[in-house]
N, CA, C and O of each residue as an XYZ file, in Angstrom:
448
protein
N     -10.290    -10.204     -1.460
C     -10.712     -8.625     -1.073
C     -10.616     -8.480      0.583
O     -10.300     -7.391      1.061
N     -10.850     -9.411      1.282
C     -10.758     -9.324      2.589
C      -9.177     -9.106      2.758
O      -8.829     -8.052      3.290
N      -8.321     -9.898      2.402
C      -6.586     -9.612      2.432
C      -6.403     -8.226      2.245
O      -5.832     -7.571      3.116
N      -6.901     -7.605      1.011
C      -6.576     -6.286      0.934
C      -7.004     -5.395      1.892
O      -6.246     -4.653      2.518
N      -8.352     -5.455      2.041
C      -9.126     -4.470      2.865
C      -8.709     -4.585      4.632
O      -8.663     -3.644      5.424
N      -8.476     -5.831      4.871
C      -8.538     -5.999      6.395
C      -6.972     -6.290      6.892
O      -6.712     -6.180      8.090
N      -5.945     -6.660      5.942
C      -4.719     -6.905      6.249
C      -3.588     -6.146      5.811
O      -2.604     -5.888      6.504
N      -3.822     -5.730      4.371
C      -2.747     -4.923      3.663
C      -3.118     -3.370      3.770
O      -2.215     -2.538      3.856
N      -4.360     -3.027      3.762
C      -4.735     -1.532      3.767
C      -4.247     -0.845      5.317
O      -3.754      0.277      5.437
N      -4.461     -1.615      6.216
C      -4.081     -0.876      7.481
C      -2.572     -0.690      7.522
O      -2.135      0.344      8.027
N      -1.687     -1.661      7.002
C      -0.262     -1.341      7.005
C       0.037     -0.103      6.165
O       0.711      0.820      6.622
N      -0.551     -0.091      4.737
C      -0.433      0.927      3.935
C      -0.557      2.150      4.599
O       0.281      3.046      4.692
N      -2.012      2.077      5.179
C      -2.223      3.401      5.940
C      -1.345      3.915      7.117
O      -1.213      5.109      7.385
N      -0.789      2.943      7.757
C       0.328      3.093      8.786
C       1.235      3.950      8.136
O       1.416      5.136      8.413
N       1.786      3.306      7.275
C       3.070      3.844      6.542
C       2.724      5.236      6.121
O       3.554      6.095      6.420
N       1.629      5.624      5.468
C       1.116      7.166      4.877
C       1.116      7.798      6.038
O       1.481      8.972      5.984
N       0.809      7.362      7.105
C       0.695      8.158      8.464
C       1.810      8.521      8.752
O       1.984      9.719      8.978
N       2.818      7.673      8.827
C       4.463      8.054      9.119
C       4.826      9.068      8.045
O       5.394     10.117      8.346
N       4.566      8.823      7.048
C       5.123      9.854      5.902
C       4.437     11.309      6.272
O       5.123     12.331      6.312
N       3.215     11.308      6.503
C       2.595     12.544      7.239
C       3.219     13.255      8.424
O       3.398     14.465      8.560
N       3.518     12.253      9.266
C       4.018     12.585     10.331
C       5.577     13.121     10.297
O       5.937     14.067     10.999
N       6.431     12.441      9.439
C       7.638     12.954      9.120
C       7.696     14.375      8.305
O       8.589     15.212      8.432
N       6.692     14.461      7.545
C       6.691     16.027      6.973
C       6.154     17.038      7.427
O       6.196     18.163      6.928
N       5.410     16.586      8.771
C       4.890     17.703      9.481
C       5.530     17.670     10.986
O       4.923     18.179     11.928
N       6.716     17.077     11.131
C       7.771     17.015     12.472
C       6.509     16.327     13.369
O       6.206     16.833     14.449
N       5.889     15.296     12.918
C       5.005     14.378     13.816
C       3.929     15.372     14.698
O       3.447     14.915     15.734
N       3.572     16.753     14.243
C       2.590     17.738     14.878
C       1.276     17.531     14.436
O       0.389     18.113     15.061
N       0.970     16.823     13.486
C      -0.433     16.677     12.925
C      -0.898     15.349     13.145
O      -0.146     14.418     13.434
N      -2.216     15.248     13.000
C      -2.912     13.736     13.021
C      -3.442     13.488     11.688
O      -3.934     14.434     11.073
N      -3.401     12.365     11.186
C      -3.996     11.837      9.963
C      -5.338     11.378     10.196
O      -6.034     10.812      9.353
N      -5.815     11.764     11.897
C      -7.180     11.336     12.188
C      -7.551      9.783     12.095
O      -7.013      8.985     11.327
N      -8.436      9.532     12.897
C      -9.005      8.245     13.046
C      -9.128      7.422     11.432
O      -9.685      7.858     10.425
N      -8.571      6.415     11.572
C      -8.712      5.736     10.143
C      -8.317      6.516      9.086
O      -8.981      6.352      8.062
N      -7.321      7.414      9.033
C      -6.935      8.225      8.143
C      -7.634      9.274      7.551
O      -7.413      9.842      6.482
N      -8.545      9.468      8.417
C      -9.745     10.502      7.592
C      -9.230     11.903      7.128
O      -9.866     12.660      6.395
N      -8.046     12.135      7.632
C      -7.557     13.677      7.089
C      -6.422     13.446      6.419
O      -5.590     14.351      6.477
N      -6.086     12.260      5.650
C      -4.900     11.899      5.072
C      -4.922     12.787      3.653
O      -3.889     12.915      2.996
N      -6.099     13.345      3.267
C      -6.173     14.135      1.890
C      -5.571     15.470      2.169
O      -5.110     16.134      1.241
N      -5.549     15.911      3.436
C      -5.153     17.381      3.851
C      -3.432     17.299      3.656
O      -2.815     18.220      3.121
N      -2.819     16.164      4.129
C      -1.455     16.277      4.271
C      -0.942     15.261      3.198
O       0.283     15.189      3.298
N      -1.267     14.713      2.529
C      -0.516     13.837      1.177
C      -0.659     14.557      0.247
O      -1.708     15.184      0.106
N       0.538     14.663     -0.772
C       0.521     15.172     -2.047
C      -0.717     14.671     -2.739
O      -1.112     13.541     -2.452
N      -1.403     15.433     -3.664
C      -2.437     15.081     -4.393
C      -2.440     13.661     -5.239
O      -3.420     12.932     -5.395
N      -1.085     13.442     -5.754
C      -1.151     12.252     -6.566
C      -0.912     10.963     -5.908
O      -1.149      9.866     -6.414
N      -0.329     11.219     -4.517
C      -0.286     10.074     -3.523
C      -1.463      9.688     -2.998
O      -1.643      8.486     -2.799
N      -2.379     10.547     -2.710
C      -3.594     10.541     -2.257
C      -4.546      9.873     -3.256
O      -5.334      9.020     -2.848
N      -4.509     10.202     -4.457
C      -5.179      9.558     -5.550
C      -4.737      8.191     -5.801
O      -5.510      7.354     -6.267
N      -3.496      7.925     -5.503
C      -3.019      6.543     -5.530
C      -3.802      5.555     -4.463
O      -4.363      4.471     -4.624
N      -3.616      6.333     -3.389
C      -4.423      5.533     -2.237
C      -5.895      5.224     -2.616
O      -6.364      4.092     -2.497
N      -6.548      6.208     -3.044
C      -7.952      5.980     -3.421
C      -8.146      4.885     -4.531
O      -9.162      4.203     -4.661
N      -7.041      4.820     -5.297
C      -7.216      3.559     -6.582
C      -6.972      2.407     -6.040
O      -7.098      1.444     -6.796
N      -6.570      2.137     -4.646
C      -6.386      0.896     -4.022
C      -7.885      0.376     -3.468
O      -8.125     -0.749     -3.031
N      -8.764      1.414     -3.591
C     -10.371      0.579     -3.386
C     -10.849      0.361     -4.607
O     -10.547      1.177     -5.478
N     -11.603     -0.653     -4.911
C     -11.993     -1.317     -6.022
C     -13.475     -2.130     -5.929
O     -13.824     -2.833     -4.980
N     -14.042     -1.932     -6.817
C     -15.395     -3.039     -6.796
C     -14.821     -4.520     -6.585
O     -13.653     -4.888     -6.704
N     -15.801     -5.174     -6.285
C     -15.487     -6.677     -5.969
C     -15.324     -7.469     -7.323
O     -15.915     -8.534     -7.500
N     -14.600     -6.973     -8.153
C     -14.461     -7.696     -9.483
C     -12.960     -8.268     -9.631
O     -12.096     -7.456     -9.303
N     -12.585     -9.302     -9.990
C     -11.382    -10.008    -10.076
C     -10.444     -8.998    -10.729
O      -9.479     -8.580    -10.090
N     -10.651     -8.648    -11.794
C      -9.600     -7.730    -12.506
C      -9.351     -6.314    -11.874
O      -8.266     -5.733    -11.868
N     -10.354     -5.922    -11.424
C     -10.374     -4.600    -10.709
C      -9.419     -4.844     -9.296
O      -8.513     -4.060     -9.010
N      -9.697     -5.838     -8.602
C      -9.163     -6.066     -7.427
C      -7.651     -6.319     -7.677
O      -6.899     -5.801     -6.851
N      -7.134     -6.972     -8.599
C      -5.779     -7.115     -8.857
C      -5.124     -5.682     -9.340
O      -4.000     -5.331     -8.981
N      -5.856     -5.009    -10.082
C      -5.288     -3.548    -10.210
C      -5.256     -2.706     -8.900
O      -4.587     -1.673     -8.861
N      -5.928     -3.111     -7.894
C      -5.854     -2.318     -6.860
C      -4.961     -3.010     -5.915
O      -4.620     -2.307     -4.964
N      -4.476     -4.261     -5.938
C      -3.197     -4.628     -5.395
C      -2.163     -4.472     -5.844
O      -1.212     -4.538     -5.065
N      -1.946     -4.243     -7.061
C      -0.930     -3.684     -7.849
C      -0.426     -2.132     -7.500
O       0.731     -1.722     -7.401
N      -1.461     -1.533     -7.373
C      -1.464      0.010     -6.974
C      -1.140      0.081     -5.515
O      -0.404      0.972     -5.091
N      -1.618     -0.748     -4.800
C      -1.203     -0.778     -3.344
C       0.173     -1.077     -3.310
O       0.897     -0.375     -2.604
N       0.726     -2.159     -4.066
C       2.214     -2.660     -3.790
C       3.120     -1.365     -4.305
O       4.115     -1.079     -3.639
N       2.829     -0.669     -5.345
C       3.486      0.483     -5.943
C       3.630      1.571     -4.837
O       4.740      1.945     -4.458
N       2.393      2.095     -4.303
C       2.495      3.085     -3.314
C       3.017      2.715     -2.209
O       3.657      3.628     -1.686
N       3.010      1.464     -1.460
C       3.762      0.949     -0.615
C       5.283      0.938     -0.748
O       6.003      1.403      0.136
N       5.668      0.499     -1.661
C       7.139      0.492     -1.977
C       7.658      1.884     -2.237
O       8.735      2.232     -1.752
N       6.982      2.641     -2.934
C       7.813      4.079     -2.994
C       7.536      4.789     -1.766
O       8.294      5.746     -1.602
N       6.647      4.605     -0.819
C       6.450      5.260      0.501
C       7.535      4.481      1.230
O       8.334      5.182      1.850
N       7.654      3.607      1.258
C       8.388      2.667      2.339
C       9.801      3.079      2.017
O      10.489      3.415      2.982
N      10.364      3.108      0.783
C      11.509      3.597      0.457
C      12.071      5.033      0.928
O      13.180      5.243      1.418
N      11.005      6.017      0.658
C      11.170      7.458      1.058
C      11.282      7.382      2.609
O      12.272      7.801      3.208
N      10.208      6.824      3.220
C      10.368      6.874      4.814
C      11.156      6.180      5.349
O      11.403      6.554      6.496
N      11.909      4.931      4.891
C      12.855      4.265      5.384
C      14.138      5.098      5.206
O      14.931      5.165      6.145
N      14.365      5.700      4.114
C      15.473      6.258      4.095
C      15.664      7.622      4.929
O      16.762      8.056      5.276
N      14.358      8.261      5.211
C      14.468      9.526      6.048
C      14.854      8.890      7.557
O      15.811      9.248      8.244
N      14.035      8.032      7.838
C      14.129      7.533      9.249
C      15.513      6.455      9.417
O      15.597      5.810     10.462
N      16.297      6.339      8.629
C      17.484      5.626      8.808
C      17.383      4.056      8.563
O      18.212      3.264      9.012
N      16.235      3.679      7.773
C      15.858      2.075      7.722
C      16.456      1.591      6.278
O      16.600      2.373      5.338
N      16.757      0.312      6.228
C      17.064     -0.124      4.912
C      15.984     -0.894      4.168
O      15.573     -1.905      4.737
N      15.475     -0.590      3.022
C      14.259     -1.026      2.071
C      14.800     -2.597      1.817
O      15.995     -2.570      1.524
N      14.387     -3.621      1.841
C      14.941     -5.039      1.428
C      14.172     -4.854      0.165
O      12.956     -4.667      0.186
N      14.890     -4.906     -0.971
C      14.499     -4.966     -2.298
C      14.396     -6.310     -2.621
O      13.463     -6.719     -3.311
N      15.266     -7.036     -2.188
C      15.102     -8.663     -2.442
C      13.598     -9.145     -1.970
O      12.848     -9.751     -2.735
N      13.284     -8.834     -0.744
C      11.957     -9.063     -0.172
C      10.823     -8.764     -0.883
O       9.814     -9.467     -0.942
N      11.026     -7.590     -1.483
C       9.922     -6.851     -2.134
C       9.752     -7.572     -3.715
O       8.684     -7.869     -4.251
N      10.908     -7.723     -4.183
C      10.841     -8.634     -5.536
C      10.207     -9.777     -5.331
O       9.328    -10.182     -6.092
N      10.653    -10.490     -4.130
C      10.137    -11.998     -4.002
C       8.583    -11.842     -3.733
O       7.797    -12.705     -4.124
N       8.238    -10.898     -3.165
C       6.716    -10.545     -2.731
C       5.979    -10.476     -4.086
O       5.007    -11.190     -4.330
N       6.490     -9.580     -4.951
C       5.771     -9.300     -6.167
C       5.638    -10.492     -7.202
O       4.637    -10.677     -7.893
N       6.876    -11.344     -7.220
C       6.853    -12.614     -7.911
C       5.886    -13.422     -7.475
O       5.159    -13.915     -8.338
N       5.654    -13.734     -6.143
C       4.494    -14.806     -5.450
C       2.963    -14.036     -5.919
O       1.963    -14.678     -6.239
N       3.039    -12.676     -5.878
C       1.658    -12.369     -6.196
C       1.493    -12.388     -7.794
O       0.358    -12.172     -8.217
N       2.238    -12.562     -8.468
C       2.298    -12.626    -10.029
C       2.045    -14.296    -10.347
O       1.431    -14.706    -11.332
N       2.585    -15.057     -9.416
C       2.084    -16.370     -9.707
C       0.690    -16.637     -9.269
O      -0.087    -17.302     -9.954
N       0.366    -16.092     -8.078
C      -1.124    -16.123     -7.586
C      -2.077    -15.714     -8.531
O      -3.115    -16.287     -8.861
N      -1.527    -14.489     -8.989
C      -2.595    -13.896    -10.080
C      -2.698    -14.846    -11.248
O      -3.645    -14.704    -12.021
N      -1.852    -15.759    -11.439
C      -2.036    -16.422    -12.952
C      -2.359    -17.834    -12.704
O      -2.262    -18.721    -13.552
N      -2.779    -18.001    -11.396
C      -3.311    -19.647    -11.036
C      -4.692    -19.631    -11.726
O      -5.410    -18.643    -11.884
N      -4.912    -20.769    -12.070
C      -6.343    -21.070    -12.662
C      -7.330    -20.812    -11.675
O      -7.007    -20.980    -10.499
N      -8.618    -20.385    -11.987
C      -9.611    -20.165    -10.916
C      -9.824    -21.460     -9.942
O     -10.213    -21.316     -8.783
N      -9.565    -22.610    -10.458
C      -9.878    -23.975     -9.831
C      -8.655    -24.490     -8.936
O      -8.724    -25.508     -8.249
N      -7.523    -23.663     -9.026
C      -6.277    -24.037     -8.360
C      -6.593    -24.316     -7.008
O      -7.346    -23.535     -6.425
N      -6.125    -25.338     -6.395
C      -6.316    -25.955     -5.187
C      -4.992    -25.310     -4.107
O      -4.990    -25.182     -2.883
N      -4.135    -25.052     -4.930
C      -2.730    -24.654     -4.162
C      -1.804    -23.878     -4.944
O      -1.925    -23.941     -6.168
N      -0.930    -23.180     -4.465
C      -0.201    -22.249     -5.267
C       1.036    -23.135     -5.816
O       1.879    -22.627     -6.556
């Protein structure tokens, strides 16, 4: 949960703020900690962002992880294309495969 909340979520929020900026000629602010994102993101994207928050249950956390991955990938592809960057599909797939392996580890696993 710490990885999700303190390491991954800030990167997703930054990417969504870039999307907001691009779509508004960088003339608006998403607010501190993204508090105004709901004003500028399409409803389905903002709803997806909200689904990345979950109760502290293992199953629900994994659902939030996969939602975050989906939202990040879709947004990164869009933002990257519009800003002239290439999205590394191979790296994304490798990351997903790693997460799948971690998700399938037994609870008492000492290493990946």
